[in-house]
Every structure is written in C-alpha cells, then in structure tokens.
C-alpha positions as CSV (number, residue, x, y, z in Angstrom):
1,M,-94.2,33.9,-21.0
2,H,-94.9,36.8,-23.3
3,R,-96.3,35.0,-26.4
4,G,-93.3,36.3,-28.7
5,R,-90.7,34.8,-26.7
6,W,-93.2,31.9,-26.7
7,L,-92.8,31.6,-30.6
8,L,-89.1,32.7,-30.3
9,F,-88.6,29.6,-28.2
10,L,-90.7,27.5,-30.2
11,F,-88.7,28.5,-33.5
12,A,-85.4,27.7,-31.9
13,A,-86.4,24.3,-30.5
14,T,-87.5,23.3,-34.1
15,V,-83.9,24.6,-35.5
16,Q,-82.2,22.8,-32.8
17,A,-84.2,19.5,-33.7
18,S,-83.7,19.7,-37.6
19,T,-79.9,20.1,-37.1
20,T,-79.9,17.3,-35.4
21,V,-81.4,14.4,-36.6
22,P,-80.3,11.3,-35.3
23,F,-78.8,8.4,-37.9
24,K,-80.3,5.4,-38.5
25,P,-78.5,3.1,-40.6
26,S,-81.2,0.4,-40.3
27,E,-82.8,2.9,-42.7
28,Y,-80.5,3.0,-45.6
29,S,-81.2,0.3,-48.1
30,K,-77.9,-1.6,-49.2
31,E,-77.1,-1.9,-53.3
32,T,-75.2,-4.9,-54.2
33,A,-71.9,-5.4,-56.7
34,H,-71.2,-8.8,-57.9
35,C,-67.5,-8.8,-58.2
36,K,-64.7,-11.0,-59.1
37,A,-61.8,-11.8,-56.1
38,T,-58.8,-13.5,-56.8
39,R,-58.0,-16.6,-53.5
40,R,-54.2,-17.4,-53.3
41,G,-54.0,-20.6,-51.7
42,V,-50.6,-22.6,-51.2
43,D,-50.5,-23.9,-54.5
44,V,-53.3,-22.5,-56.8
45,E,-54.6,-19.5,-57.2
46,K,-58.1,-19.0,-58.4
47,E,-61.0,-16.7,-59.0
48,V,-64.3,-16.7,-56.8
49,D,-67.3,-14.4,-56.8
50,I,-68.2,-12.1,-54.0
51,Q,-70.9,-10.0,-53.1
52,L,-70.3,-6.3,-52.1
53,K,-73.1,-4.3,-50.0
54,Y,-72.7,-0.6,-50.1
55,V,-74.9,2.5,-49.8
56,D,-76.1,4.6,-52.9
57,I,-77.0,8.4,-52.3
58,N,-77.9,11.1,-54.3
59,P,-76.7,9.4,-58.1
60,E,-77.8,12.5,-60.0
61,A,-74.7,14.7,-58.4
62,S,-72.3,15.3,-61.0
63,T,-69.4,14.5,-58.3
64,T,-69.0,11.5,-56.6
65,L,-67.1,10.8,-53.1
66,L,-66.5,7.4,-52.5
67,L,-66.5,6.9,-48.5
68,V,-63.9,3.8,-47.6
69,H,-63.5,2.6,-44.3
70,G,-61.1,1.1,-42.0
71,W,-60.9,-1.3,-39.4
72,P,-63.3,-1.8,-37.3
73,S,-65.7,-0.3,-39.2
74,L,-68.4,-0.3,-41.6
75,W,-70.1,2.2,-43.9
76,S,-72.4,3.6,-40.9
77,S,-69.1,5.2,-39.6
78,W,-69.1,8.0,-42.4
79,S,-73.1,9.0,-40.9
80,N,-71.4,12.7,-40.5
81,Q,-69.9,12.9,-44.2
82,I,-73.2,11.4,-45.2
83,Q,-75.3,14.1,-43.7
84,E,-72.8,16.7,-44.7
85,F,-72.6,15.5,-48.3
86,K,-75.9,14.1,-49.1
87,E,-77.4,17.1,-51.3
88,D,-74.4,18.3,-53.4
89,Y,-72.8,15.3,-53.9
90,H,-73.2,11.8,-54.7
91,L,-72.1,9.1,-52.3
92,V,-71.1,5.3,-52.5
93,V,-70.3,3.9,-49.4
94,P,-69.4,0.4,-49.0
95,D,-68.7,-2.2,-46.8
96,L,-65.7,-4.0,-47.6
97,R,-65.0,-7.4,-48.5
98,G,-65.6,-9.6,-45.1
99,F,-67.1,-6.6,-43.5
100,G,-70.7,-6.4,-42.5
101,E,-73.1,-8.2,-45.0
102,S,-70.1,-7.6,-48.0
103,T,-68.7,-11.5,-48.6
104,H,-65.2,-12.7,-48.7
105,P,-63.5,-15.2,-51.0
106,G,-61.6,-16.4,-47.6
107,D,-57.9,-17.3,-47.4
108,V,-57.6,-14.2,-45.5
109,P,-53.4,-14.1,-45.2
110,S,-53.5,-13.8,-48.8
111,S,-56.4,-12.4,-50.8
112,S,-57.0,-9.4,-48.6
113,T,-54.4,-6.9,-50.5
114,I,-54.9,-3.4,-50.8
115,P,-54.8,-3.7,-54.5
116,D,-57.3,-6.2,-54.2
117,M,-59.3,-3.5,-52.2
118,V,-58.5,-1.2,-55.2
119,G,-60.2,-3.6,-57.6
120,D,-63.6,-4.4,-55.4
121,L,-63.5,-0.5,-54.8
122,V,-63.5,-0.3,-59.3
123,C,-66.1,-2.7,-59.4
124,I,-68.6,-0.9,-56.9
125,L,-67.9,2.6,-58.8
126,E,-68.4,0.2,-61.9
127,N,-72.0,-1.4,-60.7
128,A,-73.0,2.1,-59.9
129,K,-72.4,3.6,-63.5
130,V,-69.6,5.7,-61.8
131,E,-67.3,6.7,-64.0
132,S,-64.4,9.0,-61.5
133,A,-64.7,9.3,-58.1
134,V,-62.9,11.3,-55.0
135,C,-62.2,8.8,-52.8
136,V,-62.2,9.5,-48.8
137,G,-60.7,7.1,-46.6
138,H,-60.5,6.5,-43.3
139,D,-57.5,4.4,-41.4
140,W,-57.1,1.6,-43.8
141,G,-59.5,3.1,-46.0
142,S,-57.1,6.0,-46.5
143,S,-54.0,3.7,-48.1
144,I,-56.9,2.1,-50.4
145,C,-57.7,5.4,-51.7
146,Y,-53.9,6.4,-52.0
147,E,-53.3,2.7,-54.1
148,A,-56.3,3.3,-56.0
149,A,-54.8,6.4,-57.2
150,R,-51.6,5.7,-57.4
151,S,-52.9,2.3,-59.4
152,R,-56.3,3.6,-61.2
153,P,-55.9,7.5,-61.9
154,D,-58.6,6.7,-64.9
155,K,-61.1,5.8,-62.2
156,F,-60.0,8.3,-59.3
157,T,-59.5,12.6,-59.7
158,A,-58.6,12.8,-56.2
159,V,-57.7,11.7,-52.6
160,V,-58.7,12.6,-48.8
161,G,-56.6,10.6,-46.5
162,I,-57.8,10.2,-42.4
163,D,-55.6,9.1,-40.3
164,V,-52.7,7.2,-42.4
165,P,-50.5,8.8,-44.4
166,Y,-49.1,7.4,-47.9
167,I,-46.5,4.9,-47.3
168,P,-44.9,5.1,-50.9
169,A,-43.4,1.9,-52.3
170,A,-40.0,3.4,-53.3
171,G,-38.0,1.8,-50.5
172,H,-38.0,-1.7,-49.4
173,F,-40.6,-3.3,-47.6
174,V,-40.7,-2.6,-44.3
175,P,-42.1,-5.2,-41.4
176,I,-44.8,-3.6,-38.8
177,E,-41.8,-4.3,-36.4
178,N,-39.6,-2.2,-37.4
179,F,-42.0,0.9,-36.7
180,L,-42.5,-0.5,-32.8
181,T,-39.6,1.6,-31.4
182,I,-41.3,4.7,-32.6
183,V,-44.8,3.7,-33.1
184,P,-45.1,0.8,-29.5
185,S,-49.1,1.1,-30.1
186,L,-48.7,-0.6,-33.6
187,T,-47.8,-3.8,-31.7
188,Y,-51.1,-5.1,-31.5
189,Q,-50.8,-6.1,-35.0
190,L,-48.6,-8.8,-34.7
191,F,-51.0,-10.5,-32.1
192,F,-53.7,-10.2,-35.1
193,D,-51.3,-11.2,-37.8
194,Y,-49.1,-14.1,-35.7
195,K,-51.8,-15.3,-33.3
196,T,-55.1,-15.2,-35.5
197,D,-57.2,-17.4,-34.0
198,E,-56.7,-16.5,-30.9
199,A,-57.4,-12.9,-31.6
200,V,-60.4,-13.8,-33.5
201,A,-61.4,-15.8,-30.7
202,E,-61.2,-13.0,-28.4
203,L,-62.6,-10.1,-30.6
204,D,-65.4,-12.5,-31.2
205,R,-66.4,-13.2,-27.8
206,D,-68.3,-10.3,-26.8
207,I,-68.8,-8.3,-30.0
208,R,-70.2,-5.2,-28.2
209,R,-67.0,-5.1,-25.8
210,T,-64.7,-5.4,-28.9
211,V,-66.2,-2.4,-29.9
212,R,-67.0,-0.4,-27.2
213,A,-63.3,-1.2,-26.8
214,T,-62.0,0.5,-30.0
215,L,-64.4,3.0,-30.3
216,R,-63.1,5.8,-28.0
217,T,-62.7,9.6,-28.0
218,V,-60.0,11.6,-26.0
219,A,-62.2,12.6,-23.7
220,S,-63.4,8.9,-23.1
221,A,-59.5,7.4,-23.9
222,P,-59.0,3.4,-23.2
223,P,-56.1,2.5,-20.7
224,A,-52.9,3.9,-21.2
225,S,-51.0,0.0,-22.2
226,F,-54.1,-0.5,-24.9
227,L,-52.6,-1.7,-28.6
228,Q,-49.6,-2.4,-26.9
229,S,-49.6,-6.8,-26.4
230,R,-48.3,-9.0,-28.6
231,G,-50.8,-11.6,-26.6
232,S,-54.3,-9.6,-26.4
233,F,-56.1,-6.7,-27.9
234,L,-58.5,-6.2,-24.8
235,G,-56.1,-7.3,-22.6
236,A,-55.7,-3.9,-20.8
237,W,-59.7,-3.6,-20.1
238,K,-59.5,-6.6,-17.9
239,D,-59.8,-4.7,-14.8
240,I,-63.1,-3.2,-16.5
241,K,-66.1,-5.1,-16.2
242,E,-68.1,-2.9,-18.3
243,I,-67.0,-0.4,-20.5
244,D,-68.8,2.6,-21.5
245,P,-71.0,2.9,-24.6
246,V,-69.1,4.2,-28.0
247,P,-69.3,7.9,-27.0
248,F,-70.3,9.3,-30.5
249,F,-72.8,6.7,-31.3
250,S,-76.2,6.9,-30.5
251,P,-77.4,3.5,-29.1
252,E,-79.2,2.2,-32.3
253,E,-76.1,3.0,-33.9
254,E,-73.9,0.7,-31.5
255,D,-76.7,-2.1,-31.9
256,Y,-75.9,-1.8,-36.0
257,F,-72.1,-2.2,-35.5
258,V,-72.5,-4.9,-33.0
259,E,-75.5,-7.0,-35.3
260,Q,-73.6,-6.3,-38.7
261,Y,-70.2,-7.4,-37.3
262,S,-72.2,-10.7,-35.7
263,I,-73.1,-12.3,-39.2
264,Q,-69.2,-13.4,-39.9
265,G,-67.2,-12.1,-36.9
266,F,-64.3,-10.7,-37.3
267,R,-61.8,-13.3,-39.1
268,N,-62.4,-12.1,-42.4
269,T,-61.3,-8.4,-41.7
270,L,-58.0,-8.7,-39.8
271,G,-56.7,-8.7,-43.8
272,F,-55.0,-5.5,-43.4
273,Y,-52.7,-6.9,-41.0
274,S,-51.4,-10.1,-43.0
275,T,-47.9,-9.9,-42.9
276,Q,-48.1,-11.4,-46.1
277,N,-50.8,-9.5,-47.8
278,R,-48.7,-6.1,-47.2
279,K,-45.7,-7.8,-48.9
280,L,-47.9,-8.8,-51.8
281,G,-49.2,-5.1,-52.0
282,Y,-45.9,-3.6,-51.6
283,E,-44.2,-5.5,-54.6
284,L,-47.0,-4.7,-57.0
285,A,-46.5,-1.5,-56.5
286,H,-43.0,-1.3,-56.4
287,S,-42.6,-3.5,-59.4
288,Q,-44.8,-0.5,-61.4
289,G,-42.8,2.0,-60.0
290,N,-45.1,4.9,-59.8
291,Y,-44.8,6.0,-56.2
292,T,-45.7,9.8,-56.7
293,L,-49.2,10.7,-56.9
294,T,-49.8,14.0,-59.1
295,L,-53.4,14.3,-58.4
296,P,-54.9,16.4,-55.5
297,V,-54.4,15.2,-51.9
298,L,-56.3,16.0,-48.9
299,A,-54.1,14.6,-45.9
300,I,-56.2,14.7,-42.2
301,Y,-54.2,13.8,-39.4
302,P,-56.1,14.1,-35.8
303,T,-54.0,15.7,-33.2
304,N,-54.4,12.8,-30.2
305,D,-54.6,9.5,-31.6
306,P,-53.6,6.6,-29.5
307,V,-52.7,4.7,-32.1
308,A,-49.9,6.6,-33.6
309,N,-48.8,10.6,-34.4
310,W,-49.6,10.4,-37.9
311,S,-48.0,13.5,-38.6
312,F,-44.5,12.5,-37.1
313,L,-44.9,9.2,-39.1
314,A,-45.9,10.9,-42.3
315,A,-42.8,13.1,-42.1
316,I,-40.3,9.7,-41.2
317,L,-42.4,7.9,-44.5
318,K,-41.2,11.2,-46.7
319,S,-45.0,11.3,-47.6
320,A,-45.5,14.2,-48.5
321,A,-42.3,13.9,-51.2
322,Y,-44.2,12.0,-53.2
323,L,-47.6,13.9,-53.6
324,E,-47.1,16.7,-55.5
325,N,-50.5,18.5,-55.1
326,L,-50.5,18.0,-51.1
327,T,-53.0,19.4,-48.9
328,T,-52.6,18.9,-44.8
329,E,-55.1,19.8,-42.0
330,L,-54.5,18.9,-38.6
331,V,-57.7,18.3,-36.4
332,P,-58.6,17.6,-33.0
333,G,-59.7,14.3,-31.7
334,A,-58.3,10.5,-31.6
335,H,-58.9,7.5,-34.2
336,W,-61.8,8.6,-35.4
337,P,-62.3,12.4,-36.0
338,Q,-65.3,12.2,-38.9
339,L,-67.0,11.0,-35.9
340,E,-65.8,12.8,-32.9
341,F,-64.7,15.7,-34.3
342,P,-67.5,16.1,-37.6
343,D,-67.5,19.4,-37.6
344,E,-63.6,20.1,-37.9
345,T,-63.4,17.2,-40.3
346,N,-66.5,18.1,-42.3
347,K,-65.2,22.0,-42.8
348,A,-61.5,21.0,-43.7
349,I,-63.2,18.5,-46.6
350,R,-65.9,21.1,-47.8
351,K,-62.9,23.9,-47.7
352,W,-60.8,21.6,-50.3
353,L,-63.3,20.1,-52.4
354,D,-64.7,23.6,-53.3
355,G,-61.2,24.5,-53.9
356,L,-61.0,21.8,-56.4
357,K,-64.0,23.0,-57.8
358,E,-62.5,26.5,-58.2
359,A,-59.6,24.9,-59.7
360,I,-62.1,23.4,-62.3
361,T,-63.7,26.3,-63.3
362,E,-60.4,28.6,-63.8
363,E,-59.1,25.3,-66.3
364,D,-62.3,25.9,-67.9
365,V,-61.7,30.1,-68.4
366,V,-58.0,29.8,-69.5
367,V,-59.6,27.0,-72.6
368,V,-62.2,29.6,-73.1
369,E,-60.1,32.6,-73.0
370,D,-57.5,30.4,-75.6
371,Q,-60.4,29.1,-77.6
372,E,-61.5,33.0,-77.7
373,D,-57.5,33.8,-78.5
374,V,-57.7,31.3,-81.3
375,Q,-60.9,32.9,-83.1
376,E,-59.6,36.0,-82.9
377,H,-56.4,35.6,-84.8
378,H,-58.4,33.5,-86.9
379,G,-60.4,36.5,-88.4
380,H,-57.2,38.5,-88.4
381,F,-56.0,36.2,-90.6
382,E,-58.5,36.0,-93.2
383,D,-58.9,39.4,-93.1
384,E,-55.1,40.0,-94.2
385,L,-56.3,37.7,-96.9
C-alpha cells in the first residue's frame, strides 16, 4: 500500500476506534445517599433508612442532568447519554430504590409510590450537593420526573420524558384495566400486580432470560403476544429455547445487568405496578391541585414501541393541555430509543438543552438592558435636578 494511503488508513481506523469506545459499567464507582423512606403497613406507618446508589460524573459542570431509569433497568441503561453529555453537564445517575444495590424499605405494594421516588431523588441531589437539576426520565422514570417537576419545582427546572407521557391527576383515578381495550400490551401489569409472587418467581428463575426477553429492538422484536397475558410475563417466549442476547448491549453490559439484578431479584422493583401505590400517588397529586407544569418539557416518543403508541396515548390523556412549555419529538425505535437509536435521541435532547441555554441567555440580556435603561433614566433625572 502506498505510504500516504497507509497513513490515511491508520488515521481513519484511529478515529473510528476513538468514537466507538465500549461502555464498561463496572469501571464506574458509585456514591451512596443515606435516605429516609416511608414504610406503610396495615396498621402502622414508619420511616426506615435506605441506601441509594448513584454515579456522579463531572460535578464541576454548572448544569446537572439527573438521569432516571424505568423498569427493568439500571443506571447503566443511560450509557449513551453518559458518553454524549459527560463533558458538558454534571450527570447524576441513580439506581432507584429496590434496583441493583439500592436498598428498599419493604412493603413493596405501598412504599414505592411515584412521590416516594421523588423524595429519593431529592435526597440524592442533596447528597451530591446539587441545588437544582433537569430531570431526564425513561419509562417509569418519566413519570417520576413529571411528578418531581409538579411537586418540587424548587429542585427541578425542566423535564425530558422518554416514552411515557405526562399523566395529569386532574380527573378520576383510572385503573390499568380501563386502558386495556386501547392498549392491550399493558395486560402484563395486571400479572405483576395481582399475582406478584408468581411474577417474581418467573422473573427470578432465569434473570438473563428475563433481561433478554424484555430489552428488544425493532429489528429483533419479541413475539407478537408478548406483554398481553394476565398469567405470565415470559410465556410468549415458551417455544424459544434460548433468547438472543440484548441487541444494544455488549456482553459485559448484559453480564452487568444480570449481576445487578441477582443482588435482590425483581420483587422490590415491581412497586410501579401496584394499584395501591398508583392510587396513593394519584391521591396526593389530585389533592394538591397543581396539575399544570409551566417549566420546559421535552417529550420523546419512539415510533415502534410494542408497549404502547405513546403519542396516541398522550393525546387521549390530554397531556399537552397541562404542559405549558412543551416540545415533542418522535424518534425511531421500540421501547429503548436511548439505547437503540442513541444518535437520534441524543440529538433531540442536545438541541432542546441548547434552546434552554439560549432562553436563559436572552433573559439575562433583557435584564441587563433593563438595568441600563434604569441607569440612563436615573442619569437624566439627576441632570434635571
């Protein structure tokens, strides 16, 4: 090969290698926030101590992004966003209570409300010495971020919600059963709620199989009947002896998921699906009455999610009517666009974040101009005296 072409080849190979650095979750150290959690028994309610693990990256940056995962996920499911934003933003990336190494207070059906999770996020931010943050959520993490913005606008300045739309508490409480005629793929949630012991046994029996069955892509989709059974979560996969590896994970990332879920299994992660938890969270938000969010919101909806057509569901829920400063983006992908199509997802987030910076800068300019105007008028007034 000609020497010039050989050097060009080496340069191109080096550039490609530098832009495809594998994500290694085991290399990230975790901080621990010691927090209080409410455990609600049949006759008693008490506070217990829990330890919440989180990864803290680039704490010197001026703006914090709090990255909140859903189910069944972990902090490491934000791998692509960590790599994209770690140089420009302070990233706080927790494992929610009951996930991985983050402990849980017990009494799962009543101690994992969305407001409980918001309290956990506030505790984590305080431990990280962060006054306020942009809350970025996926799946149930979106619901947590929306509630965080609604109930604690002093701590949360903006929201990115991926997949799940804002569900305003303005109307009556709606059980999951009421959605099944239009979203039959939510049926699995009844299995998790009504047959929790059976669900936990099924999920824990082979954690790698559970992870592989759930984290799929458009190109490597689950069976058509997946998520539509009241009696099994993995039943749709029964005729498939070995499920293919998670398409968007390296072997190390998949092993990490299996290792982390092996610590305490899935039981403490299923609080999201408890009707009792959902109703407790709804009652709190409904009683407070401030259903409309005025802060900036970016809603990102994937176009091929087997769980639900989220943009359609958002229209039914009238989410936009309660979000005064809403930007909506559609991206390709199934339920995990931040992992399956990271470039498109990151581009949407960065563009929106840049817009927030520009808006803040414009406000500062207006303030400066106003101050200059005041000084000018004050000077004229002194001259006339």
